[in-house]
Backbone as CSV, one residue per row, in Angstrom:
resi,resn,N_x,N_y,N_z,CA_x,CA_y,CA_z,C_x,C_y,C_z
1,MET,0.853,-1.215,0.052,0.011,0.016,0.000,0.880,1.210,0.001
2,GLN,0.519,2.279,-0.804,1.327,3.495,-0.870,0.505,4.628,-0.170
3,THR,1.386,5.490,0.498,0.731,6.639,1.206,-0.062,7.493,0.271
4,LYS,0.386,7.633,-0.921,-0.417,8.483,-1.853,-1.813,8.036,-2.086
5,TRP,-1.984,6.761,-1.939,-3.379,6.184,-2.074,-4.301,6.712,-0.985
6,LEU,-3.728,6.769,0.274,-4.511,7.386,1.360,-4.716,8.856,1.098
7,GLU,-3.770,9.552,0.543,-4.009,10.968,0.234,-5.087,11.131,-0.783
8,ASP,-5.153,10.122,-1.776,-6.194,10.201,-2.781,-7.654,9.969,-2.083
9,LEU,-7.648,9.095,-1.041,-8.890,8.919,-0.350,-9.389,10.144,0.329
10,ILE,-8.410,10.870,0.936,-8.667,12.132,1.660,-9.322,13.113,0.618
11,ALA,-8.689,13.247,-0.471,-9.067,14.114,-1.567,-10.481,13.796,-2.018
12,LEU,-10.770,12.565,-2.197,-12.075,12.082,-2.648,-13.137,12.334,-1.630
13,SER,-12.744,12.223,-0.391,-13.847,12.520,0.692,-14.277,13.883,0.634
14,HIS,-13.394,14.816,0.316,-13.678,16.254,0.261,-14.434,16.711,-1.021
15,THR,-13.947,16.136,-2.103,-14.713,16.555,-3.479,-15.907,15.859,-3.762
16,GLN,-15.940,14.476,-3.313,-17.012,13.575,-3.646,-17.199,13.452,-5.194
17,SER,-16.096,13.641,-5.878,-16.037,13.493,-7.239,-14.717,13.060,-7.694
18,LEU,-14.733,11.918,-8.474,-13.467,11.327,-9.017,-12.688,12.340,-9.962
19,SER,-13.412,13.066,-10.767,-12.701,13.969,-11.672,-12.096,15.160,-10.942
20,ARG,-12.859,15.725,-9.930,-12.376,16.859,-9.255,-11.133,16.400,-8.330
21,ALA,-11.223,15.269,-7.691,-10.217,14.756,-6.816,-8.958,14.551,-7.729
22,ALA,-9.081,13.936,-8.933,-7.999,13.654,-9.794,-7.309,15.041,-10.111
23,GLU,-8.093,16.004,-10.396,-7.556,17.277,-10.716,-6.699,17.861,-9.579
24,GLN,-7.210,17.836,-8.417,-6.576,18.265,-7.209,-5.302,17.470,-6.929
25,ARG,-5.212,16.235,-7.310,-4.118,15.339,-7.017,-3.143,15.371,-8.226
26,HIS,-3.451,16.144,-9.233,-2.647,16.367,-10.465,-2.345,15.057,-11.211
27,VAL,-3.342,14.200,-11.376,-3.330,13.013,-12.216,-4.477,12.940,-13.083
28,THR,-4.392,12.155,-14.065,-5.570,11.977,-14.953,-6.789,11.272,-14.272
29,HIS,-7.948,11.405,-14.787,-9.076,10.681,-14.203,-8.923,9.217,-14.223
30,PRO,-8.477,8.535,-15.300,-8.345,7.141,-15.353,-7.265,6.669,-14.351
31,ALA,-6.058,7.444,-14.142,-5.036,7.005,-13.336,-5.522,7.124,-11.820
32,PHE,-6.267,8.153,-11.599,-6.852,8.281,-10.236,-7.777,7.060,-9.845
33,GLY,-8.568,6.762,-10.834,-9.530,5.662,-10.663,-8.781,4.333,-10.391
34,ARG,-7.664,4.151,-11.113,-6.839,2.890,-10.920,-6.244,2.890,-9.492
35,ARG,-5.884,4.052,-8.980,-5.215,4.138,-7.660,-6.276,3.813,-6.588
36,ILE,-7.525,4.307,-6.753,-8.549,4.035,-5.802,-8.853,2.584,-5.815
37,ARG,-8.939,1.950,-7.041,-9.232,0.507,-7.150,-8.083,-0.316,-6.492
38,ALA,-6.816,0.186,-6.653,-5.762,-0.483,-6.028,-5.859,-0.478,-4.461
39,LEU,-6.364,0.655,-4.011,-6.515,0.803,-2.590,-7.644,-0.140,-2.183
40,GLU,-8.670,-0.280,-2.908,-9.730,-1.283,-2.560,-9.278,-2.691,-2.516
41,VAL,-8.436,-3.036,-3.512,-7.790,-4.343,-3.510,-7.029,-4.637,-2.302
42,TRP,-6.225,-3.585,-1.892,-5.347,-3.745,-0.682,-6.281,-3.879,0.610
43,ALA,-7.345,-3.057,0.651,-8.271,-3.113,1.783,-9.166,-4.300,1.800
44,GLY,-9.420,-4.917,0.675,-10.214,-6.068,0.575,-11.621,-5.786,0.693
45,ALA,-12.073,-4.564,0.320,-13.442,-4.139,0.498,-13.729,-2.984,-0.454
46,PRO,-14.967,-2.823,-0.915,-15.277,-1.572,-1.695,-15.245,-0.366,-0.816
47,LEU,-14.580,0.721,-1.281,-14.482,1.921,-0.477,-15.305,3.124,-0.875
48,ILE,-15.815,3.025,-2.155,-16.691,4.108,-2.696,-17.934,3.526,-3.331
49,GLU,-19.042,4.338,-3.297,-20.202,4.063,-4.059,-20.443,5.137,-5.024
50,ARG,-20.678,4.800,-6.324,-20.902,5.846,-7.300,-22.378,6.123,-7.419
51,ARG,-22.707,7.448,-7.329,-24.070,7.902,-7.436,-24.123,8.909,-8.579
52,GLY,-24.247,8.510,-9.824,-24.225,9.409,-10.992,-22.844,10.032,-11.063
53,ALA,-22.756,11.365,-11.079,-21.502,11.958,-11.279,-20.747,12.158,-9.916
54,SER,-21.372,11.849,-8.807,-20.731,11.971,-7.516,-20.500,10.588,-6.931
55,VAL,-19.600,10.562,-5.886,-19.294,9.307,-5.223,-19.402,9.587,-3.703
56,LYS,-19.609,8.530,-2.931,-19.695,8.505,-1.471,-18.936,7.407,-0.984
57,LEU,-18.301,7.594,0.164,-17.535,6.642,0.776,-18.468,5.603,1.416
58,THR,-18.096,4.257,1.328,-18.814,3.219,2.021,-18.480,3.256,3.467
59,PRO,-19.141,2.495,4.338,-18.744,2.417,5.726,-17.264,2.003,5.882
60,GLN,-16.869,1.064,4.974,-15.420,0.625,5.155,-14.516,1.757,4.654
61,GLY,-15.004,2.568,3.603,-14.179,3.685,3.185,-14.135,4.766,4.298
62,GLU,-15.141,4.934,5.082,-15.147,5.969,6.124,-14.132,5.569,7.215
63,LYS,-14.162,4.274,7.550,-13.264,3.759,8.520,-11.785,3.947,8.125
64,LEU,-11.524,3.572,6.907,-10.155,3.806,6.328,-9.785,5.273,6.331
65,LEU,-10.717,6.157,5.973,-10.452,7.555,5.957,-10.034,8.097,7.336
66,GLY,-10.710,7.590,8.391,-10.297,7.940,9.743,-8.878,7.627,10.025
67,LEU,-8.464,6.393,9.593,-7.086,5.986,9.737,-6.151,6.858,8.920
68,ALA,-6.588,7.184,7.676,-5.674,7.929,6.816,-5.485,9.354,7.416
69,LEU,-6.435,9.902,8.039,-6.291,11.168,8.563,-5.314,11.222,9.768
70,GLN,-5.058,10.064,10.397,-3.997,9.949,11.339,-2.653,9.611,10.811
71,ILE,-2.684,8.663,9.813,-1.454,8.089,9.268,-0.611,9.140,8.440
72,VAL,-1.319,9.799,7.486,-0.723,10.707,6.565,0.009,11.866,7.303
73,PRO,-0.577,12.607,8.205,0.184,13.605,8.944,1.370,13.026,9.811
74,ALA,1.117,11.901,10.434,2.205,11.265,11.228,3.396,10.881,10.417
75,MET,3.120,10.370,9.202,4.174,10.032,8.280,4.956,11.283,7.785
76,ALA,4.207,12.363,7.551,4.886,13.628,7.218,5.799,14.163,8.288
77,GLN,5.245,14.094,9.543,6.009,14.547,10.665,7.288,13.732,10.847
78,ALA,7.161,12.335,10.719,8.289,11.470,10.867,9.327,11.787,9.971
79,ARG,8.893,11.969,8.667,9.903,12.277,7.515,10.734,13.502,7.874
80,GLY,9.991,14.586,8.302,10.612,15.766,8.680,11.627,15.586,9.862
81,GLU,11.238,14.905,10.849,12.010,14.713,12.080,13.250,13.839,11.743
82,ILE,12.993,12.845,10.903,14.181,11.919,10.547,15.226,12.727,9.740
83,GLY,14.761,13.654,8.794,15.539,14.431,8.048,16.130,15.677,8.790
84,GLY,15.721,15.844,9.985,16.206,16.880,10.806,15.528,18.268,10.651
85,LYS,14.510,18.220,9.839,13.718,19.483,9.520,12.669,19.856,10.462
86,GLY,12.177,18.826,11.127,11.121,18.953,12.111,11.333,18.602,13.496
87,ALA,12.594,18.405,13.821,12.877,17.936,15.231,12.498,18.987,16.177
88,PRO,11.893,18.616,17.282,11.559,19.599,18.329,12.742,20.475,18.796
89,GLY,12.495,21.734,18.862,13.580,22.638,19.250,14.549,23.157,18.160
90,LEU,14.418,22.547,17.024,15.354,22.958,15.903,14.713,23.679,14.790
91,ALA,13.367,23.446,14.652,12.693,24.109,13.548,12.625,25.628,13.739
92,THR,12.935,26.430,12.727,12.729,27.900,12.748,11.658,28.298,11.821
93,LYS,11.111,27.393,11.159,10.044,27.696,10.089,8.716,27.084,10.593
94,VAL,7.691,27.821,10.419,6.369,27.411,10.660,5.544,27.448,9.407
95,THR,4.725,26.489,9.054,4.045,26.548,7.810,2.498,26.742,8.134
96,LEU,1.959,27.732,7.320,0.536,28.048,7.467,-0.185,27.921,6.123
97,ALA,-1.260,27.038,6.130,-1.928,26.849,4.904,-3.286,27.608,5.032
98,THR,-3.565,28.384,3.973,-4.780,29.234,4.018,-5.299,29.477,2.604
99,GLY,-6.490,30.096,2.502,-7.039,30.498,1.234,-6.359,31.780,0.724
100,ARG,-6.520,32.013,-0.605,-5.819,33.174,-1.211,-6.306,34.506,-0.726
101,THR,-7.573,34.617,-0.518,-8.133,35.862,0.018,-7.769,36.060,1.440
102,LEU,-7.885,35.009,2.342,-7.465,35.125,3.701,-5.993,35.486,3.773
103,ALA,-5.151,35.000,2.975,-3.737,35.319,3.051,-3.544,36.821,2.811
104,ARG,-4.367,37.463,1.980,-4.142,38.849,1.788,-4.727,39.812,2.751
105,THR,-5.868,39.222,3.532,-6.509,40.182,4.405,-6.325,39.791,5.831
106,VAL,-7.067,38.836,6.419,-6.969,38.509,7.834,-5.637,37.943,8.225
107,ALA,-5.090,37.046,7.386,-3.742,36.502,7.700,-2.674,37.636,7.731
108,ALA,-2.738,38.535,6.815,-1.810,39.585,6.774,-1.733,40.432,8.000
109,ASP,-3.025,40.871,8.382,-3.058,41.650,9.675,-2.675,40.855,10.935
110,TRP,-3.010,39.629,10.942,-2.718,38.848,12.106,-1.278,38.488,12.223
111,LEU,-0.641,38.178,11.012,0.725,37.879,10.986,1.672,39.007,11.338
112,ALA,1.202,40.204,11.003,1.877,41.378,11.367,2.061,41.507,12.829
113,ARG,0.968,41.162,13.563,1.014,41.182,15.073,1.894,40.094,15.561
114,VAL,1.842,38.804,15.005,2.514,37.754,15.455,3.986,37.989,15.341
115,GLN,4.389,38.509,14.165,5.854,38.638,13.960,6.558,39.581,14.955
116,ARG,5.713,40.573,15.452,6.339,41.412,16.440,6.549,40.714,17.707
117,GLN,5.706,39.694,17.988,5.876,38.896,19.261,6.797,37.743,19.163
118,ARG,6.937,37.201,17.956,7.696,36.016,17.768,8.813,36.207,16.692
119,LYS,9.786,36.983,16.982,10.862,37.360,16.052,11.759,36.130,15.918
120,GLY,12.381,35.945,14.701,13.288,34.876,14.486,12.563,33.581,13.840
121,VAL,11.306,33.702,13.749,10.546,32.571,13.180,10.117,32.881,11.748
122,CYS,10.370,32.152,10.834,9.921,32.346,9.387,8.605,31.649,9.223
123,VAL,7.635,32.372,8.810,6.264,31.743,8.550,6.195,31.507,7.015
124,VAL,6.020,30.241,6.718,5.839,29.785,5.276,4.340,29.775,5.043
125,VAL,3.873,30.564,4.171,2.461,30.687,3.824,2.187,29.949,2.523
126,ARG,1.252,29.006,2.476,0.901,28.367,1.305,-0.621,28.387,1.105
127,THR,-1.001,28.922,-0.071,-2.425,29.278,-0.418,-2.983,28.275,-1.441
128,GLY,-4.350,28.259,-1.413,-5.066,27.446,-2.355,-6.505,27.594,-2.084
129,SER,-7.327,26.777,-2.728,-8.773,26.841,-2.460,-8.959,26.133,-1.117
130,MET,-10.182,26.172,-0.541,-10.497,25.716,0.709,-10.181,24.159,0.811
131,ALA,-10.580,23.479,-0.352,-10.388,22.054,-0.392,-8.916,21.710,-0.443
132,GLU,-8.156,22.513,-1.260,-6.728,22.245,-1.414,-6.023,22.512,-0.087
133,THR,-6.450,23.611,0.576,-5.812,24.039,1.920,-6.062,22.853,2.915
134,LEU,-7.278,22.390,2.914,-7.579,21.336,3.928,-6.773,20.099,3.630
135,GLN,-6.706,19.710,2.504,-5.840,18.464,2.085,-4.456,18.609,2.385
136,ARG,-3.891,19.798,2.154,-2.451,20.086,2.470,-2.253,20.020,4.000
137,PHE,-3.250,20.475,4.759,-3.160,20.375,6.259,-3.284,19.016,6.757
138,GLU,-4.188,18.272,6.228,-4.521,16.846,6.705,-3.369,16.034,6.254
139,ARG,-2.581,16.347,5.177,-1.407,15.478,4.780,-0.148,15.778,5.618
140,GLY,-0.341,16.689,6.547,0.806,17.108,7.405,1.791,18.061,6.806
141,GLU,1.414,18.680,5.689,2.307,19.625,4.999,2.369,21.009,5.471
142,ALA,1.468,21.262,6.539,1.412,22.513,7.188,1.111,22.347,8.744
143,ASP,1.685,23.158,9.510,1.504,23.101,10.974,0.162,23.645,11.331
144,PHE,-0.255,24.680,10.581,-1.541,25.307,10.934,-2.404,25.541,9.665
145,MET,-3.636,25.767,9.896,-4.614,26.053,8.833,-5.456,27.206,9.285
146,LEU,-5.504,28.285,8.513,-6.435,29.428,8.718,-7.533,29.335,7.750
147,THR,-8.804,29.212,8.273,-9.893,28.903,7.330,-11.196,29.634,7.844
148,TYR,-12.096,29.815,6.930,-13.441,30.346,7.182,-14.204,29.332,8.067
149,HIS,-15.005,29.840,8.916,-16.013,28.898,9.610,-17.385,29.563,9.611
150,HIS,-18.301,28.765,9.116,-19.704,29.008,9.110,-20.465,27.664,9.081
151,PRO,-21.611,27.536,9.604,-22.332,26.225,9.561,-22.525,25.722,8.122
152,GLN,-22.607,26.563,7.188,-22.809,26.083,5.720,-21.520,25.594,5.070
153,ILE,-20.353,25.997,5.600,-19.147,25.656,4.916,-18.166,25.102,5.879
154,ALA,-18.571,24.624,7.039,-17.747,24.059,8.024,-16.910,22.823,7.550
155,VAL,-15.631,22.782,7.725,-14.854,21.608,7.300,-15.007,20.438,8.307
156,ARG,-14.926,19.271,7.883,-15.087,18.150,8.707,-13.707,17.785,9.347
157,LEU,-13.550,18.119,10.647,-12.385,17.792,11.384,-12.724,17.190,12.655
158,SER,-12.024,16.129,13.029,-12.286,15.380,14.329,-11.834,16.285,15.512
159,SER,-12.702,16.476,16.489,-12.311,17.257,17.690,-11.319,16.461,18.483
160,HIS,-11.230,15.160,18.222,-10.264,14.324,18.983,-8.825,14.528,18.491
161,GLN,-8.737,14.963,17.241,-7.472,15.106,16.605,-6.968,16.564,16.463
162,TYR,-7.967,17.501,16.416,-7.532,18.847,16.092,-8.157,19.918,17.039
163,LEU,-7.450,21.046,17.211,-7.934,22.157,18.045,-8.247,23.338,17.046
164,GLN,-9.340,24.105,17.351,-9.685,25.210,16.536,-9.885,26.430,17.493
165,ARG,-9.378,27.511,17.099,-9.584,28.838,17.768,-9.906,29.936,16.892
166,LYS,-10.975,30.744,17.341,-11.319,31.977,16.479,-10.297,33.016,16.639
167,VAL,-9.874,33.524,15.532,-8.801,34.602,15.513,-9.438,35.886,14.940
168,ALA,-10.531,35.903,14.175,-11.183,37.071,13.699,-12.583,36.759,13.352
169,THR,-13.304,37.860,13.064,-14.666,37.673,12.428,-14.667,38.637,11.243
170,ASP,-15.541,38.297,10.234,-15.662,39.028,9.019,-17.051,38.925,8.511
171,ARG,-17.384,39.513,7.400,-18.708,39.465,6.876,-18.583,39.769,5.382
172,LEU,-19.552,39.038,4.656,-19.625,39.276,3.162,-20.670,40.363,2.969
173,VAL,-20.228,41.432,2.297,-21.087,42.656,2.033,-21.250,42.831,0.588
174,PRO,-22.537,42.989,0.106,-22.779,43.304,-1.300,-22.297,44.765,-1.589
175,VAL,-21.378,44.930,-2.495,-20.864,46.185,-2.765,-20.839,46.534,-4.287
176,GLY,-20.900,47.759,-4.723,-20.858,48.134,-6.094,-20.051,49.532,-6.193
177,LYS,-19.708,49.841,-7.369,-19.023,51.122,-7.675,-19.975,52.313,-7.392
178,VAL,-19.295,53.387,-6.803,-20.096,54.563,-6.521,-20.189,55.421,-7.790
179,ASN,-21.192,56.291,-7.794,-21.354,57.262,-8.858,-20.749,58.517,-8.634
180,ALA,-21.008,59.636,-9.434,-20.413,60.908,-9.301,-20.857,61.560,-8.018
181,GLN,-22.046,61.131,-7.480,-22.594,61.774,-6.219,-21.963,61.011,-4.983
182,GLY,-21.232,60.000,-5.173,-20.671,59.248,-3.982,-21.596,58.177,-3.511
183,GLN,-22.579,57.875,-4.244,-23.507,56.806,-3.876,-23.400,55.575,-4.771
184,ALA,-23.939,54.446,-4.272,-23.808,53.183,-5.092,-24.457,53.298,-6.368
185,SER,-23.768,52.855,-7.425,-24.319,53.024,-8.834,-25.428,51.991,-9.066
186,PHE,-25.523,50.975,-8.212,-26.489,49.919,-8.378,-27.527,49.900,-7.274
187,SER,-28.630,49.337,-7.708,-29.739,49.208,-6.657,-30.325,47.803,-6.866
188,PHE,-30.910,47.271,-5.819,-31.642,46.024,-5.890,-33.138,46.146,-6.238
189,ASP,-33.522,47.370,-6.614,-34.899,47.640,-6.839,-35.304,47.647,-8.389
190,THR,-34.327,47.330,-9.182,-34.553,47.321,-10.647,-35.316,46.115,-11.173
191,ALA,-36.254,46.386,-12.040,-37.171,45.233,-12.555,-36.353,44.192,-13.410
192,GLU,-35.353,44.691,-14.091,-34.586,43.867,-15.010,-33.462,43.015,-14.246
193,GLY,-33.272,43.330,-13.018,-32.287,42.553,-12.265,-30.903,43.280,-12.152
194,THR,-30.300,43.245,-11.008,-28.984,43.881,-10.831,-27.864,42.961,-11.357
195,PRO,-26.893,43.594,-12.140,-25.804,42.867,-12.570,-25.006,42.188,-11.297
196,TYR,-24.809,40.902,-11.435,-24.290,40.161,-10.310,-22.991,39.508,-10.605
197,LEU,-21.902,39.774,-9.759,-20.653,39.198,-9.956,-20.477,38.055,-8.940
198,ALA,-20.589,36.804,-9.539,-20.730,35.635,-8.674,-19.365,34.939,-8.420
199,TYR,-19.315,34.197,-7.336,-18.124,33.305,-7.093,-18.386,31.979,-7.874
200,ALA,-17.258,31.390,-8.298,-17.312,30.048,-8.903,-17.885,29.105,-7.830
201,GLU,-18.543,28.027,-8.306,-19.181,27.058,-7.416,-18.088,26.378,-6.521
202,THR,-16.843,26.304,-7.012,-15.761,25.633,-6.302,-15.314,26.372,-5.023
203,LEU,-15.715,27.654,-4.932,-15.219,28.466,-3.811,-16.218,28.337,-2.602
204,ALA,-15.643,28.268,-1.385,-16.424,28.198,-0.187,-17.347,29.442,-0.038
205,LEU,-16.763,30.696,-0.355,-17.538,31.889,-0.210,-18.688,31.902,-1.229
206,GLY,-18.503,31.261,-2.405,-19.697,31.141,-3.279,-20.792,30.307,-2.754
207,ARG,-20.488,29.215,-2.156,-21.539,28.327,-1.606,-22.160,29.124,-0.495
208,LEU,-21.542,29.883,0.273,-22.026,30.627,1.425,-23.056,31.673,0.849
209,VAL,-22.742,32.369,-0.227,-23.592,33.392,-0.748,-24.824,32.801,-1.347
210,ARG,-24.617,31.723,-2.144,-25.766,31.019,-2.838,-26.737,30.537,-1.781
211,ASP,-26.238,29.903,-0.647,-27.123,29.345,0.339,-27.895,30.525,1.000
212,HIS,-27.219,31.630,1.238,-27.808,32.743,1.964,-28.910,33.294,1.158
213,LEU,-28.681,33.490,-0.192,-29.681,34.121,-1.038,-30.825,33.198,-1.307
214,SER,-30.586,31.893,-1.449,-31.678,30.990,-1.754,-32.635,30.748,-0.506
215,ASN,-32.185,31.115,0.701,-33.023,30.987,1.825,-33.487,32.351,2.404
216,HIS,-33.163,33.438,1.657,-33.453,34.722,2.074,-34.864,35.137,1.594
217,ALA,-35.875,35.522,2.488,-37.133,35.913,2.056,-37.220,37.082,1.058
218,LYS,-36.245,37.994,1.237,-36.245,39.113,0.348,-35.049,39.229,-0.537
219,ALA,-34.604,38.109,-1.021,-33.407,38.067,-1.924,-33.719,38.868,-3.090
220,PRO,-32.722,39.703,-3.516,-32.955,40.630,-4.646,-32.939,39.923,-6.010
221,ARG,-33.582,40.517,-6.987,-33.554,40.012,-8.383,-32.199,40.314,-9.017
222,MET,-31.466,39.341,-9.499,-30.160,39.639,-10.056,-30.064,38.783,-11.367
223,ARG,-29.106,39.304,-12.141,-28.791,38.643,-13.411,-27.257,38.402,-13.405
224,GLU,-26.845,37.241,-13.342,-25.391,36.912,-13.195,-24.586,37.306,-14.521
225,THR,-23.678,38.176,-14.354,-22.845,38.663,-15.533,-21.443,38.174,-15.404
226,MET,-21.023,37.586,-14.282,-19.609,37.129,-14.067,-19.686,35.971,-13.186
227,ASP,-18.727,35.037,-13.403,-18.500,33.869,-12.596,-17.025,33.710,-12.446
228,CYS,-16.468,33.882,-11.287,-14.996,34.069,-11.067,-14.565,33.228,-9.855
229,ASP,-13.454,32.579,-9.950,-12.889,31.826,-8.827,-11.870,32.627,-7.996
230,SER,-11.939,33.951,-8.001,-11.028,34.818,-7.275,-11.742,36.043,-6.621
231,ALA,-11.763,36.155,-5.347,-12.335,37.312,-4.678,-11.595,38.555,-5.008
232,ASP,-10.326,38.408,-5.227,-9.499,39.588,-5.640,-9.926,40.174,-6.954
233,ALA,-10.196,39.151,-7.931,-10.648,39.627,-9.215,-12.004,40.249,-9.151
234,LEU,-12.891,39.683,-8.361,-14.252,40.288,-8.257,-14.190,41.684,-7.617
235,LEU,-13.246,41.849,-6.693,-13.027,43.307,-6.257,-12.669,44.245,-7.376
236,GLU,-11.769,43.740,-8.271,-11.384,44.609,-9.494,-12.628,44.907,-10.363
237,TYR,-13.452,43.818,-10.575,-14.552,43.979,-11.457,-15.528,44.928,-10.900
238,ALA,-15.763,44.840,-9.517,-16.703,45.745,-8.889,-16.111,47.263,-9.085
239,LEU,-14.829,47.415,-8.879,-14.269,48.739,-9.041,-14.431,49.278,-10.453
240,LYS,-14.538,48.396,-11.440,-14.753,48.798,-12.840,-16.179,49.016,-13.115
241,GLY,-17.052,48.793,-12.183,-18.430,49.032,-12.317,-19.198,47.936,-13.095
242,LEU,-18.717,46.802,-13.043,-19.321,45.640,-13.763,-20.565,45.030,-13.072
243,GLY,-20.740,45.330,-11.822,-21.853,44.801,-11.116,-21.634,44.821,-9.584
244,VAL,-22.455,44.047,-8.857,-22.417,43.879,-7.388,-21.838,42.656,-7.077
245,ALA,-20.946,42.640,-6.100,-20.316,41.389,-5.580,-20.349,41.369,-4.061
246,TRP,-20.466,40.169,-3.556,-20.464,39.904,-2.036,-19.039,39.677,-1.724
247,LEU,-18.308,40.726,-1.170,-17.005,40.714,-0.892,-16.779,40.673,0.685
248,PRO,-15.721,39.935,1.142,-15.319,40.093,2.482,-15.060,41.516,2.878
249,TRP,-15.520,41.997,3.972,-15.379,43.418,4.335,-13.882,43.669,4.587
250,SER,-13.142,42.691,4.978,-11.663,42.890,5.190,-10.984,43.213,3.802
251,LEU,-11.672,42.765,2.720,-11.022,43.039,1.377,-11.672,44.272,0.796
252,ALA,-12.889,44.585,1.057,-13.534,45.744,0.426,-13.523,46.963,1.311
253,ALA,-13.164,46.916,2.495,-13.265,48.158,3.449,-12.445,49.251,2.930
254,GLY,-11.213,49.019,2.438,-10.265,50.169,1.962,-10.990,50.874,0.797
255,ALA,-11.559,50.115,-0.230,-12.203,50.808,-1.283,-13.475,51.578,-0.948
256,CYS,-14.146,51.037,0.126,-15.374,51.703,0.566,-15.028,52.948,1.351
257,LYS,-13.871,52.954,2.146,-13.496,54.150,2.905,-12.942,55.133,1.955
258,ALA,-12.444,54.722,0.837,-11.913,55.712,-0.152,-13.006,56.194,-1.120
259,ARG,-14.261,55.691,-0.873,-15.401,56.045,-1.681,-15.368,55.620,-3.112
260,GLN,-14.619,54.511,-3.349,-14.698,53.903,-4.647,-15.814,52.897,-4.724
261,LEU,-16.161,52.147,-3.622,-17.200,51.241,-3.584,-18.171,51.707,-2.510
262,ALA,-19.352,51.078,-2.456,-20.343,51.429,-1.381,-21.232,50.187,-1.250
263,PRO,-21.709,49.912,0.011,-22.612,48.828,0.185,-23.907,48.955,-0.521
264,VAL,-24.531,47.882,-1.045,-25.733,47.941,-1.764,-26.765,47.088,-0.983
265,GLY,-27.903,47.698,-0.750,-28.993,47.012,-0.034,-28.868,47.032,1.418
266,SER,-29.679,46.382,2.125,-29.757,46.439,3.595,-28.729,45.531,4.206
267,LYS,-28.525,45.712,5.573,-27.580,44.906,6.354,-28.068,43.446,6.337
268,ALA,-29.289,43.150,6.166,-29.903,41.887,6.261,-29.297,41.036,5.201
269,LEU,-28.815,41.570,4.039,-28.129,40.785,3.016,-26.656,40.452,3.292
270,GLU,-26.098,40.953,4.356,-24.705,40.666,4.687,-24.651,39.257,5.358
271,ILE,-23.532,38.634,5.316,-23.359,37.279,5.868,-22.127,37.253,6.738
272,GLY,-22.329,37.083,8.084,-21.188,37.040,8.959,-20.591,35.660,9.082
273,PHE,-19.284,35.634,9.281,-18.595,34.340,9.522,-17.287,34.585,10.305
274,GLU,-16.860,33.488,10.841,-15.628,33.441,11.608,-14.374,33.159,10.793
275,VAL,-13.170,33.493,11.303,-11.937,32.938,10.720,-11.320,32.199,11.865
276,ARG,-10.857,30.949,11.679,-10.372,30.090,12.713,-8.897,29.610,12.344
277,MET,-8.191,29.453,13.377,-6.846,28.765,13.250,-6.981,27.317,13.736
278,VAL,-6.500,26.430,13.013,-6.569,25.053,13.383,-5.209,24.333,13.432
279,ARG,-5.098,23.431,14.386,-3.821,22.694,14.568,-4.188,21.280,15.012
280,ALA,-3.155,20.329,14.883,-3.280,19.029,15.372,-3.045,19.053,16.889
281,LYS,-3.642,18.127,17.638,-3.412,18.144,18.961,-2.010,17.516,19.415
282,ARG,-1.483,16.751,18.442,-0.199,16.150,18.709,0.856,17.306,18.952
283,ARG,1.989,16.971,19.593,2.974,17.952,19.893,3.682,18.383,18.556
284,LEU,3.773,19.632,18.414,4.396,20.265,17.191,5.825,20.645,17.507
285,SER,6.512,21.210,16.486,7.933,21.646,16.800,7.871,22.810,17.860
286,ALA,9.058,23.097,18.355,9.102,24.210,19.348,8.655,25.504,18.811
287,ALA,9.113,25.778,17.609,8.646,27.023,16.937,7.188,27.130,16.624
288,ALA,6.626,25.931,16.265,5.223,25.929,16.032,4.367,26.050,17.374
289,GLU,4.857,25.441,18.427,4.118,25.589,19.723,4.310,26.909,20.216
290,SER,5.422,27.670,19.985,5.507,29.023,20.363,4.618,29.943,19.493
291,PHE,4.417,29.571,18.299,3.523,30.241,17.346,2.092,30.097,17.917
292,TRP,1.696,28.960,18.353,0.313,28.641,18.782,0.004,29.499,20.040
293,GLN,1.010,29.779,20.852,0.709,30.618,22.057,0.210,31.984,21.744
294,THR,0.450,32.499,20.485,-0.138,33.742,20.093,-1.637,33.642,19.776
295,VAL,-2.051,32.373,19.474,-3.442,32.046,19.204,-4.143,31.744,20.530
296,ASP,-3.544,30.955,21.286,-4.135,30.380,22.542,-3.075,30.557,23.704
297,PRO,-3.094,31.706,24.302,-2.064,31.997,25.352,-2.197,31.023,26.538
298,GLY,-3.450,30.520,26.744,-3.637,29.675,27.903,-3.078,28.286,27.701
């Protein structure tokens, strides 16, 4: 059995799609399928159930997944310690996995404070989508994960293996370009629908906005004019006057204070969420444990 097969199973549990998991693992769809079948042969039991375009883990697959989430990080840590890179007391680098937007906003502000308290430690930041970030963290490639937290997009992590602490709060706010009078150029009262700059379905923020609007009694009429997998790009499109986007306030606040953008609609359309730092309960390097004290001084 190869460790990469367990990493494949972790990826599949998050995406619930063979094609998307293959893409994240940087292999072809057929090659990924062969690796999953090889893992099933090794396990001696079916691990997945195909349901149309999606897949679901069988009870045996769920059991093996639980073991994979322990084995993969432990192997990564062992490899680092044997190589001298992760031995307690010797490490001077701490790795943080997070999303691209969080790396620019909440992580940047928080790391500025941390670096003043923990000089001499190099923080390695690795970014990706929420799914990619979670997989990197679960494979033991990062000491910490900074991620969004909301009931609709909560990641599945065992409380027996991981600790989570809130480090910030944020909110998604519908914003649009201001006009010459310094007011929002767009309104949700138009009959033809407001131009809407949407997140791609693969983004956690996109799922959060879609769920909020689909369950909102007074959701505005909108016509989607853009579908993008980058919040930074949506900020630029909003600044160009292409439509309204639900942007993290940490990302849009500067443009709003400069009166380039303005909130559109009522506060009832905003979506609050937390930003959490996550770590494994097992003992980390001395540098990583020192880093964690800035999150959880107790």
